[in-house]
C-alpha positions as CSV (number, residue, x, y, z in Angstrom):
1,X,0.0,0.0,0.0
2,X,2.8,2.4,0.9
3,X,4.7,1.4,-2.3
4,X,1.7,2.1,-4.5
5,X,1.1,5.4,-2.7
6,X,4.8,6.4,-3.2
7,X,4.6,5.5,-6.9
8,X,1.5,7.6,-7.3
9,X,3.1,10.5,-5.5
10,X,6.2,10.2,-7.7
11,X,4.0,10.1,-10.8
12,X,2.1,13.2,-9.7
13,X,5.3,15.1,-9.1
14,X,6.6,14.1,-12.5
15,X,3.4,15.3,-14.2
16,X,3.5,18.6,-12.3
17,X,7.2,19.1,-13.4
18,X,6.3,18.5,-17.0
19,X,3.4,21.0,-16.8
20,X,5.6,23.5,-15.1
21,X,8.5,23.1,-17.5
22,X,6.2,23.3,-20.6
23,X,4.7,26.5,-19.2
24,X,8.1,28.0,-18.6
25,X,9.3,27.1,-22.2
26,X,6.8,29.3,-23.9
27,X,9.3,32.2,-24.3
28,X,8.5,35.8,-24.7
29,X,5.1,36.8,-26.2
30,X,4.9,36.8,-30.0
31,X,4.7,40.3,-31.4
32,X,5.6,42.5,-34.4
33,X,8.4,44.9,-33.6
34,X,8.2,48.3,-35.3
35,X,11.0,50.9,-35.7
36,X,10.3,54.2,-37.5
37,X,12.3,54.4,-40.7
38,X,12.7,50.7,-41.0
39,X,12.1,49.2,-44.5
40,X,11.3,45.7,-45.6
41,X,11.4,44.8,-49.3
42,X,9.8,41.8,-51.0
43,X,9.3,40.2,-54.4
44,X,5.6,39.3,-55.0
45,X,4.4,36.9,-57.7
46,X,0.8,36.4,-58.6
47,X,-0.5,33.9,-61.1
48,X,-4.2,33.8,-61.7
49,X,-6.5,31.8,-64.0
50,X,-10.0,32.9,-64.7
51,X,-12.5,30.4,-66.2
52,X,-15.8,31.8,-67.5
53,X,-18.9,29.6,-67.5
54,X,-16.9,26.4,-67.2
55,X,-14.8,27.1,-70.3
56,X,-11.3,26.1,-69.1
57,X,-9.7,26.0,-72.6
58,X,-10.6,29.7,-73.1
59,X,-9.3,30.8,-69.7
60,X,-7.4,34.0,-69.2
61,X,-4.1,33.6,-67.3
62,X,-2.5,36.5,-65.5
63,X,1.2,36.6,-64.4
64,X,2.2,39.6,-62.4
65,X,5.6,40.4,-60.7
66,X,6.0,43.3,-58.3
67,X,8.6,44.7,-55.9
68,X,6.9,45.7,-52.7
69,X,8.3,47.9,-49.9
70,X,6.9,48.3,-46.4
71,X,8.3,51.3,-44.5
72,X,7.3,52.0,-40.9
73,X,6.5,55.7,-40.7
74,X,5.6,56.0,-37.0
75,X,4.6,54.1,-34.0
76,X,2.0,55.3,-31.4
77,X,2.5,54.9,-27.6
78,X,0.0,52.1,-27.8
79,X,2.2,50.2,-30.3
80,X,0.2,50.8,-33.4
81,X,2.4,51.3,-36.4
82,X,1.6,53.4,-39.5
83,X,3.3,51.7,-42.5
84,X,3.5,52.9,-46.1
85,X,3.3,50.1,-48.8
86,X,4.7,51.1,-52.2
87,X,5.5,49.2,-55.4
88,X,8.7,50.5,-57.0
89,X,8.5,48.0,-59.8
90,X,5.6,46.1,-61.4
91,X,5.2,44.1,-64.6
92,X,2.5,41.7,-65.9
93,X,1.2,39.8,-68.9
94,X,-2.0,38.0,-69.8
95,X,-2.3,34.9,-72.0
96,X,-4.9,32.7,-73.6
97,X,-4.5,29.4,-75.5
98,X,-3.6,31.4,-78.6
99,X,-1.4,34.3,-77.4
100,X,0.3,36.1,-74.7
101,X,0.3,39.9,-74.3
102,X,2.0,42.4,-71.9
103,X,-0.2,44.4,-69.6
104,X,1.5,47.8,-69.6
105,X,-1.2,49.3,-67.4
106,X,0.1,47.3,-64.4
107,X,3.3,49.4,-64.5
108,X,1.0,52.3,-63.4
109,X,1.1,50.5,-60.0
110,X,4.6,52.1,-59.6
111,X,2.8,55.4,-58.8
112,X,0.6,53.9,-56.1
113,X,0.9,53.4,-52.4
114,X,-1.2,52.3,-49.4
115,X,-1.2,53.2,-45.7
116,X,-1.5,50.3,-43.3
117,X,-2.2,50.7,-39.6
118,X,-1.3,47.5,-37.6
119,X,-0.9,46.7,-34.0
120,X,1.8,44.6,-32.3
121,X,-0.3,41.4,-32.7
122,X,-0.7,42.0,-36.5
123,X,-4.3,43.2,-36.3
124,X,-4.9,45.4,-39.3
125,X,-6.8,48.4,-38.1
126,X,-6.9,50.2,-41.4
127,X,-5.6,49.7,-45.0
128,X,-6.4,52.6,-47.2
129,X,-5.3,54.0,-50.5
130,X,-2.6,56.7,-50.1
131,X,-1.7,57.3,-53.8
132,X,-4.3,55.8,-56.1
133,X,-3.1,54.4,-59.4
134,X,-4.8,55.5,-62.7
135,X,-8.1,53.9,-63.4
136,X,-6.6,51.3,-65.7
137,X,-4.8,49.7,-62.8
138,X,-7.4,50.1,-60.1
139,X,-8.8,46.6,-60.3
140,X,-5.4,45.0,-59.8
141,X,-4.7,47.5,-57.0
142,X,-7.9,46.4,-55.2
143,X,-7.0,42.7,-55.6
144,X,-3.6,43.4,-54.1
145,X,-5.1,45.1,-51.0
146,X,-7.1,41.9,-50.4
147,X,-4.0,39.8,-50.7
148,X,-2.0,41.9,-48.2
149,X,-4.8,41.3,-45.7
150,X,-4.3,37.6,-46.2
151,X,-0.6,37.0,-46.0
152,X,0.2,39.2,-43.0
153,X,-0.6,36.9,-40.0
154,X,-2.1,37.9,-36.7
155,X,-0.2,36.4,-33.8
156,X,-1.3,34.4,-30.7
157,X,0.3,34.9,-27.3
158,X,3.1,32.4,-28.1
159,X,4.3,30.8,-31.3
160,X,4.8,27.3,-30.0
161,X,4.4,24.2,-32.2
162,X,0.8,23.1,-32.4
163,X,-0.6,26.4,-31.4
164,X,-3.9,27.2,-33.3
165,X,-5.9,30.5,-33.6
166,X,-8.2,32.2,-36.1
167,X,-8.9,35.6,-37.5
168,X,-12.1,37.0,-39.1
169,X,-11.9,40.1,-41.2
170,X,-14.9,41.9,-42.7
171,X,-14.5,44.7,-45.2
172,X,-16.2,46.4,-48.1
173,X,-14.5,46.7,-51.5
174,X,-15.7,47.6,-55.0
175,X,-15.5,44.4,-57.1
176,X,-16.5,43.4,-60.6
177,X,-18.5,46.6,-61.1
178,X,-20.5,46.2,-57.9
179,X,-20.2,49.0,-55.3
180,X,-19.3,48.4,-51.7
181,X,-19.3,44.6,-51.8
182,X,-19.2,43.0,-48.3
183,X,-16.4,40.5,-47.9
184,X,-15.6,38.1,-45.1
185,X,-12.4,36.0,-44.7
186,X,-12.0,33.5,-41.9
187,X,-8.4,32.4,-41.5
188,X,-7.3,29.4,-39.4
189,X,-3.6,29.3,-38.3
190,X,-1.5,26.6,-36.9
191,X,2.2,26.7,-35.9
192,X,4.0,23.8,-37.7
193,X,7.3,24.4,-36.0
194,X,10.7,25.8,-36.7
195,X,12.0,26.1,-40.3
196,X,14.9,27.7,-42.2
197,X,14.6,30.3,-45.0
198,X,17.6,31.7,-46.7
199,X,19.8,30.4,-43.9
200,X,17.7,32.1,-41.2
201,X,15.5,30.5,-38.5
202,X,11.8,31.0,-39.0
203,X,8.5,29.9,-37.5
204,X,6.4,28.1,-40.1
205,X,2.7,28.7,-39.9
206,X,0.0,26.8,-41.8
207,X,-3.0,29.0,-42.9
208,X,-6.4,28.0,-44.3
209,X,-8.8,30.6,-45.8
210,X,-12.6,30.6,-46.1
211,X,-13.8,33.5,-48.2
212,X,-17.4,34.8,-48.7
213,X,-18.3,37.8,-50.9
214,X,-21.7,39.4,-50.3
215,X,-22.3,36.9,-47.5
216,X,-24.2,37.5,-44.3
217,X,-22.1,38.8,-41.5
218,X,-23.1,38.8,-37.8
219,X,-22.0,38.4,-34.3
220,X,-19.1,40.6,-33.3
221,X,-17.8,44.1,-33.0
222,X,-16.2,43.8,-36.5
223,X,-19.6,43.5,-38.1
224,X,-20.1,45.9,-41.0
225,X,-22.2,48.9,-39.9
226,X,-24.9,48.2,-42.4
227,X,-25.6,45.2,-44.7
228,X,-26.5,46.2,-48.2
229,X,-26.7,44.0,-51.3
230,X,-23.6,44.3,-53.6
231,X,-25.3,46.1,-56.5
232,X,-25.2,49.3,-58.4
233,X,-28.9,50.4,-58.6
234,X,-30.1,52.3,-61.6
235,X,-31.2,55.8,-60.8
236,X,-34.9,56.4,-61.2
237,X,-35.9,59.3,-63.5
238,X,-37.6,62.3,-62.0
239,X,-41.3,62.6,-62.4
240,X,-40.9,65.4,-65.0
241,X,-37.6,65.0,-66.7
242,X,-36.4,67.9,-68.8
243,X,-35.2,65.5,-71.5
244,X,-37.4,62.5,-72.3
245,X,-34.5,60.6,-73.7
246,X,-32.5,61.1,-70.5
247,X,-35.1,59.2,-68.5
248,X,-34.9,56.2,-70.9
249,X,-31.1,56.3,-70.7
250,X,-31.1,56.2,-66.9
251,X,-33.5,53.3,-66.9
252,X,-31.2,51.3,-69.0
253,X,-28.2,51.5,-66.6
254,X,-27.5,48.0,-65.6
255,X,-27.7,46.7,-62.0
256,X,-24.8,44.4,-61.2
257,X,-24.6,41.9,-58.3
258,X,-21.6,39.7,-57.4
259,X,-21.4,36.8,-55.1
260,X,-18.6,34.4,-54.4
261,X,-17.2,31.7,-52.0
262,X,-13.8,30.3,-51.9
263,X,-11.1,28.4,-50.0
264,X,-7.4,28.6,-49.8
265,X,-4.3,27.3,-48.0
266,X,-0.6,27.8,-47.7
267,X,2.4,28.6,-45.6
268,X,3.5,31.8,-43.8
269,X,6.9,32.4,-42.3
270,X,7.4,34.7,-39.3
271,X,10.7,35.5,-37.6
272,X,10.3,35.8,-33.8
273,X,13.8,37.2,-33.2
274,X,13.2,40.3,-35.5
275,X,9.4,40.4,-34.9
276,X,8.5,40.5,-38.6
277,X,6.7,38.7,-41.4
278,X,9.2,37.1,-43.8
279,X,7.5,35.1,-46.6
280,X,4.3,33.4,-47.7
281,X,3.1,31.1,-50.4
282,X,-0.5,30.0,-50.8
283,X,-3.3,29.1,-53.3
284,X,-7.0,30.1,-53.4
285,X,-9.9,28.9,-55.5
286,X,-13.0,31.2,-55.7
287,X,-16.3,30.3,-57.3
288,X,-18.1,33.5,-58.4
289,X,-21.5,34.4,-59.8
290,X,-22.3,37.7,-61.3
291,X,-25.6,39.1,-62.6
292,X,-26.1,42.0,-65.0
293,X,-29.7,43.1,-65.0
294,X,-31.4,45.7,-67.3
295,X,-35.0,46.6,-67.7
296,X,-35.5,43.8,-70.2
297,X,-32.7,41.3,-69.7
298,X,-30.7,39.3,-67.2
299,X,-27.3,37.9,-67.8
300,X,-25.8,35.4,-65.4
301,X,-22.1,34.4,-65.5
302,X,-20.2,31.9,-63.4
303,X,-16.5,32.1,-63.0
304,X,-13.8,30.1,-61.3
305,X,-10.7,32.1,-60.3
306,X,-7.6,30.1,-59.3
307,X,-4.8,32.1,-57.8
308,X,-1.2,31.4,-56.5
309,X,0.6,34.1,-54.5
310,X,4.2,33.9,-53.4
311,X,6.0,36.6,-51.3
312,X,9.8,36.4,-50.6
313,X,12.2,38.9,-49.0
314,X,14.6,40.7,-51.1
315,X,17.0,41.6,-48.3
316,X,17.2,42.2,-44.6
317,X,15.4,45.2,-43.1
318,X,17.1,48.6,-43.5
319,X,16.6,52.0,-41.9
320,X,16.2,55.3,-43.6
321,X,18.8,58.1,-42.9
322,X,16.1,60.1,-41.0
323,X,16.0,57.5,-38.2
324,X,18.8,58.4,-35.8
325,X,17.9,56.4,-32.7
326,X,19.5,52.9,-32.3
327,X,17.0,50.0,-32.9
328,X,16.5,46.6,-31.3
329,X,17.5,43.4,-32.9
330,X,14.8,43.9,-35.5
331,X,17.4,45.9,-37.5
332,X,19.4,44.0,-40.1
333,X,22.2,45.1,-42.4
334,X,21.3,46.5,-45.9
């Protein structure tokens, strides 16, 4: 009896030790580290195939290559950083089964930039256009804003192997001719463990995406302030129009609606020592339905959009000359 009790006591002490040691091994909390003037540069590749009404042989294939720079402009006392995203170089082409053509309008992206506000846990508080590109490149610019929201991960308390967490983001964007389209992306993360990228130690994170466009949102403080269908409604003519032809013209303006669902998965790499996102690679497949309605017709189109995105660092973080104060270990050599 004494022997059994002693064994149970020893076993209990061993279990308590394991729990204690595992709790102590969590390390410092995971967080982004921001330094005003610090820059991070990346290469971004996007390949996308759009199949209309199930016709895969006539699909359009887009290949885009960009250089993206993220520069921390300022950091608030609460740890919220204002970051400028710019695109010093951009190039793209589109191809079908018969030919391949350059898309010179994508180079207009080089004139554009965005302002990102993000806290230490990677929560994006705001992502707005700072310098809008010309209209010819605005569709691609909007798609890029959506991608940036996907590949920058939020962080849990600790990045230990097996840790899981999720993020739900709800925004409105103008897509496919529809105004103020509600979008929801639910991302599930899991830490796979330590990895090596370009000779540097990284944390490898698995990410899975569930995407809904024009879906119903409910249930938390991030809910959109007002749910409206994603459509451009034709303006009604006044009771006594000055020009009878103008009334008819307005009635013929199409109403456009756009709905889509999609899934995706991939890998994201974060470096705990520097407190910064390093790389990502993932694929998404979106099933979309669009309707174009006029006073006497309705056209419905179904589209499958397959995308692959890859983001890799160009070089270690650098600081601008305006930043005079020494930084933490998040600074690297140019």
